[in-house]
N, C-alpha and C positions, 0 to 999 in steps of 0.2 A: 513732721518727719519722725519715724520710729527712732528709739534710742537702742543702740546695740551694746552688748556687754561681751568682752573677750577676756579670757584668762589664759596665762601662759608665761613663758620665759621671755622677758622683754629685752630685746637687743638694741644696742650692743652690750649693755651692762651685764646681761646674763642673769638678772635677778627675777624671781617669780613676781607676778603682779596681776592686777585686775584693772582693765581699762574700759571706760565707757565712752561711746561716741554719741555725742548729743549735738545733732546738726553737724556743721563743719568744725567741730571742736572736740578735742580729747580732754577728758577729765578723769581723775582717779577717785573722785567723790561719787559714791553710789547714787544712782538715779532710779527712783521707784518706777517699776513697770518695764525696765530694760529687758530686752530679749537677748538671751545668751546665744551667740552665733559661733563662738569658739571656746572650747573648754579643755585646756591643755595644749601642749605643743609650744611653738615659738612665734613671737610677734615681732615683725620686722618693719621699720619705718618705710613708707612708700618709696618705690624705686624712682630714680631720676636718670633720664638720658641727657647727659650734659652737652652733647653735640649731635643734633639731628636736624633734618630738613624736611619736615612733613609738608605735604601738598605738592610735591614735585615727583613726577614719574621717572625722571632720569636726568642725567647730567645735561645741563644746558636747556632743559625744558622749562616752560613758564609755570607760574604758580596757578594751581587749579583748586578753587575753593571747595568743590565737591570732594576732591581727593584729600584735601586738607582735613575735612571733617572725618572722612573714612580713616585716615591715618590716626587722627586723634582718638577715635573710637577703638581702633585696634591697640593703640598704646595703652589706653585705659584698661581694656580687657586683660592685658598682660600684667597689670599692676603698676604701670608707669604713671605716677601721679603728677610728675612735673617734667618739663622739657626745657632745655635751653636751645634756642634756634639762633646759631651764630651766623646770621646773614641768611636771607631768604631770596627766592627767585623774583619776588615782587613784594610790595608792601603787604604785611599780614593784616587781614581784616580785624576790626575791633572785637568781633564776637569770639575770635580765637584767643583763648585765655580767660575770657569773661564767662563763657558758657560753663555752668556748674557740672555739666555732664561730660566734660572733657578735662584733660590734665591742665594743671597750672603752667603758665608760660613765662619764661624770661627770653627776651629776644634782642637782636642787635641790628634791627633795621636792615638796610642794604649794605652789603660788604663794600668797603672802600679799597679800590685797586688802582694801580698805575694804568695808563692808556695801553690797551692790548694785553693787560696782565691778568685776565680772568676769562671765564667762558663768555663768548659773545652774547650780549644782551643781559648779562647778569651783573649786578652791582653798579657802583658808580666808578667809572674808569676815567681817571683825571690826570692832568699834568702835575708834576711834583709840588708846585707852589700852591695848588688848591687842596691837596690831600689833608693837611692838618685841620683846616676849617671844616671840610666835609666830615672828617672823623668826629669832630665835636658835634656837628649837626646830627649825625646818625645816633650818637649816644643820647642826645637830648630827645630825639624823636622816638627812640625805642624804650625809653625809661631807664637807661643806664649803661647799655653795652654798645660797643663798636667792634667790628671785625675788620682787621687789616689783612690784605693779601700781599705779603711782603716778598714772595718769590713765585715764579710760574714757569710753565713750559716755554721754550724758545722756538723760533721758527725753524732752526736746524735740527730739532729733535732732542735738544738738551733741556736743561732746567737750571735757572739762574735767578738771582735776586732781581726784583723789578723796582724796589724802593731802596734808596741809599740809607745807610744807618742814620744819617742826619734827619731824613724825612720821617723814618719810623719813630725816632726819638721826639721830633716836633709834634707828630700826630698823637703820640702817647701823652705828651704834656698837655696838648689841647683838650684831650678827652678828660684828663685829670682835672683841669680847670673847670670843665663842665660838670664835674662830679661823677664821671662815668668810669667804666672799666674797659679794658682792651683785651680782645682775643686776637691772637696773631696766627694766621695760616702760614705755616712754614714747613718746607720739605727740602731744605738746602742748608748746608753748614753755615754759609755766610749769612743767609737770611735768618736762620735760627739765632746766630750770634747777635745780629742787629736787634732782633726782638727781645732777647733776654737782657741785653745790655741797656735797652730802652726801658726795661722794667715793666713789660706787659704783664697782665694778670694771668694769662693762660697761653700756652703754646699748643696749637691745634695740629694734630698729626705728628709733627716733630721728626719726620724721617731725616736722617743724616745729621741730627742735632749733635754737636760735639759734646761728649760726656764731660769734658772739663768745665762745662758751664753749669753742671747740675748743682754744685755747691752754691753757686750764685742764685740759682732758681730757688733752692731751699731757703736760703737766707732772706730773700726778698718776697717769698710767698708766691712765686710763679708756678702755677700748676701745669701738669702735662696731661693732655688728652690724646692717647695714641690712636684712637679710631681704628684699631687693628683689624677688626672683622671686615671693615670696608675694603682694606687692602687685600685681605684674604680672598674676598670675592672677586677683586680685580686681577689677582695674580695670574690666572690662566689666560686672560685676555692680553695682559702685558707681556706674556712670554711668546705671543704669536710672532713669527718671523716678519710679518708685514708691519709690525710696530718698528719705528726707527731704532737703529742699534743704540744710539745714545740714550733714548728713552728707556729701552729695555735694561740697559746697564744701570742707569740711575735708579729705576724702580727695583730691580733685582737686588742690588747691593743694599739699598735702604731697607727693603723688606726682610732680608736675611739678618740684619743687625737689630731689627725692631724689638724682638723679645728681650735681647740683652740691654737695650736702652731702657725699656720699661722697668726691668729688674734693677738696673743701676740707679735709675731715678728714685725708686722706692728706697733703696739702700742709702742714698744720699739724703733722704728726708724730704724729697719733693712730694707734694700731694699729687697722686695719680688718680685720674677720674675716668669714668666709663662713658663713652659716646659711640654712636653707631654710624653717624654721617648719613650717607644716602645709599640705598633706601633705608628708612628707619624701621625698627621693629625686631632687632635681634640683640637686645641688650643683655640677655642672659648668656648668649654666646660670647659677648665681649667680656663679661665677668669671668667666664671660664678661661678665655684666652689669657687674661691677666694672671690668673692662678697658674696656668701652664707656663707663663713667662717667668714665674718665680715669686710672685707676690703671695704672702700667706692668704689662706682662704678668707679669713675675716676681713683682711685689708681689701681683697678683691670685691667682696660683697659690699663693704663700706663705700667703695669707689662709685657704686651706683645706688647707694642708700644713705646712711647717716653722714658719711663724709661729704658726699655731693650735696646733700641738703644743707648742711652747715655752711658749705662754701658759697651756696646761693642765698643764704639767709633764711632757710626754711628749717624750723625745728624738727626734731625727731618725735619719738613718743614721749611726750612730757605734758605737764599740766598746761592747758590752754592752747596747745599746739594745733595746727590744722590737722584735720582728721584724715590722714593718709597712712594706711598700714596694711600689711599682709599677714596672714596666719599660715603656718606650716606645721605639719605633724612631726617633721624631722628638722634638726638644726641645719639651716641652709648654709651655714659657715663651714660645715664639715661634709655636707652632701650637696655640692653645687648643682647637681642634676635636678634637685627638688625645686629649684627656683622656677622651673617651667610648670610646676604643679602646686600652686598655693591652694590651700583649702578655703581661704577667704581672701577677698580683695575689697578694700574700702578706699575709695578715692573721693576726696572732698565731701566726706561724710555720707556718701552713698554706697550701699552694699552692692558691689558689682558682681560678686560671686559668693 
């Protein structure tokens, strides 16, 4: 494999440097014969989509392996070098994540939900007494993560918790004993409170999350993944008069307060991360939404780059790190629009662009 040389301002530190990509490894030690592919500009650690569901064409649809590869290729082309899949429509095949031509993968197996508390056919929908054991099983099967669906749509068009606080806490403890981490889907105040007080690692979506919980989240290291662009895409559909009134009210009120929640979370010291949900593939749009919500530009970029990488245990641009990086002619922290136009993309040591 060729060795690449890149020179520029290395982010997030903002110091000039010279980076060599030798296979799937970054080094600062000069390598003879390296080809210069970027000379000047800014070098950004590879992007991370912390919440996406590749391989699925729509809500409730089955996992499609052909589409899974297509989504992986599209993500890679956009500079997304790693994804976290917090629950998939079916078991992810072993090649996804192992293929060096696709992004790195962290996954959570099948989501664990209460009976009737998730899309039909998705996840493991179980009675309360079986949820903790299933959560631990999924974390072991996936290599470390489990996703709990702690609240869901009701038959009368509302939205409510589907797991008691005791069940959420027991499932979280079971995953901890298995050495895993917990992502909690929550879009209800009581469900969000149960998740935060159980000490989950991340709150996914977080609609209607009470802001008085943010200090607790910051203190215990619970991250917030707002997945706002997914809601933005849903908003016109959810405003349709044919949608039950209770659902319209729940969604509309939650969506209106979502930017303020993201900003308040950042101000409280919560780690805010960028994820696109379904469909995947609009990560830079999510970064810009975070900035519009009030996060500083460098924090918004970090939410999908160095901060997200560190949170998942992936180094940034440092000696011996995995070779995931992008080059830009302009500082992407100050010009978020350039995130769509990297001059170079390297994923897993391969020059994509």
